C-alpha positions in Angstrom: 18.6 -11.9 18.0 21.4 -9.5 18.3 21.7 -5.7 17.2 23.2 -6.6 13.7 20.5 -9.0 12.4 17.4 -6.7 13.7 19.4 -4.0 11.9 20.0 -5.7 8.7 16.3 -7.2 8.7 15.1 -3.5 7.9 18.2 -2.8 5.9 16.2 -5.6 3.7 13.1 -3.5 3.4 14.7 -0.5 2.6 16.4 -2.3 0.0 13.0 -3.5 -1.6 11.5 -0.4 -1.5 14.2 1.4 -3.2 14.2 -1.2 -6.0 10.4 -1.3 -6.4 9.9 2.6 -6.4 12.9 3.2 -8.9 10.6 0.8 -11.3 7.4 3.3 -11.0 6.3 5.6 -13.5 5.0 9.5 -13.4 2.5 10.7 -10.0 0.9 7.5 -10.1 -0.5 5.8 -7.1 1.9 2.9 -6.7 4.4 5.4 -6.7 3.1 7.2 -4.0 2.2 4.6 -2.0 5.9 3.0 -2.1 6.9 6.4 -1.3 5.5 6.6 2.1 6.6 3.8 3.2 9.8 4.2 2.3 10.2 7.5 4.2 8.6 6.0 6.9 10.6 3.1 6.9 13.7 5.6 6.8 13.0 7.7 9.1 11.9 5.0 11.7 15.3 3.0 11.6 17.4 6.0 11.7 15.8 7.1 14.6 16.0 4.0 16.5 19.6 3.2 14.9 21.4 6.4 16.1 19.7 5.7 19.6 20.5 2.2 20.0 23.4 1.4 17.8 25.4 4.8 17.1 24.7 6.8 20.2 26.6 4.1 22.5 29.4 4.1 20.0 30.0 7.6 20.1 32.3 7.0 23.3 34.5 4.7 21.5 37.6 5.5 20.0 37.4 3.0 17.5 34.3 3.5 16.4 33.2 7.5 16.9 34.7 8.1 13.7 32.0 6.0 11.7 28.8 6.7 14.1 29.5 10.3 13.4 29.8 9.2 9.6 26.6 6.8 10.2 25.0 10.0 11.3 25.6 12.5 9.3 24.6 9.7 6.4 21.5 9.6 7.9 20.8 13.7 7.7 22.4 14.0 4.0 19.1 11.0 3.1 16.6 13.8 4.5 18.0 16.3 3.2 16.9 13.9 -0.2 13.8 13.0 1.1 12.5 16.9 1.6 13.8 17.6 -1.7 11.4 14.8 -3.0 8.5 15.4 -1.0 8.8 19.6 -2.6 9.5 17.9 -6.3 6.3 16.9 -8.5 6.6 13.4 -8.6 6.2 13.4 -12.3 9.1 15.5 -12.8 12.6 13.8 -14.3 14.0 15.5 -11.5 12.1 14.1 -8.6 13.1 10.5 -10.3 16.6 11.7 -10.6 16.7 12.5 -6.7 14.5 9.4 -5.9 17.6 7.4 -7.9 20.2 10.0 -5.6 18.3 8.9 -2.8 18.8 4.9 -3.3 22.5 5.2 -4.0 22.9 7.0 -0.5 20.6 4.4 1.0 22.7 1.7 -0.6 25.9 3.3 0.6 25.2 3.3 3.5 24.3 0.2 4.1 27.0 -1.4 2.6 29.4 0.8 5.2 27.3 -0.7 8.0 27.1 -3.9 7.4 30.9 -4.4 5.9 32.4 -2.6 8.2 30.7 -0.7 11.2 28.7 -4.3 12.3 32.3 -5.6 12.3 34.0 -3.0 14.3 31.1 -2.6 16.8 31.1 -6.6 17.3 34.9 -6.0 19.6 32.6 -3.2 21.4 29.2 -4.6 22.5 29.0 -8.1 24.2 27.1 -10.3 22.8 24.3 -9.8 25.8 25.0 -5.7 24.9 23.6 -6.8 21.3 20.8 -8.9 22.5 19.5 -6.2 24.6 20.1 -3.2 22.2 18.0 -5.6 19.6 15.1 -5.6 22.2 14.8 -1.8 22.6 15.7 -1.1 18.9 12.7 -3.8 17.6 10.4 -2.3 20.3 11.2 1.6 18.8 10.7 0.5 15.3 7.7 -1.1 16.1 6.2 1.7 18.4 7.1 4.4 16.0 6.3 2.2 13.1 2.7 2.3 14.2 2.2 5.9 14.7 4.6 7.5 12.4 5.3 10.5 11.2 4.0 11.6 14.5 6.2 9.2 16.5 9.3 11.1 15.0 11.1 13.4 17.1 11.5 17.0 15.2 8.5 16.4 13.1 
């Protein structure tokens, strides 16, 4: 497996969870459960992606701006997650903010899949891409098991 496939697999999980949560209503057990799963997926993915996809690209003139942009979008998503955690799930504001998060997630995933991955393929060799995927996958697996404690800064 290469880093692009590993990341894309996680993107598919995020898309599905965003879609599911937007179909829920009120402060329901279903919404709470999906929200916890979505937060975990986004946070675990962010840490591993920054470590094994973006950080190595920062040194590349071709990808430096894109890598910084991707990490800035992660920060924007973190702020929306905090806002959602501080908002009553049954309020209209919660659903409106969740829609903002879902839109931000979709925009971010599209940037990566349609632009950043193509550029990164000119930088990472096949061997590097496979090695990064292994490290990425190991980190995601480890962090999913011990989330949220495993997340740096949490």
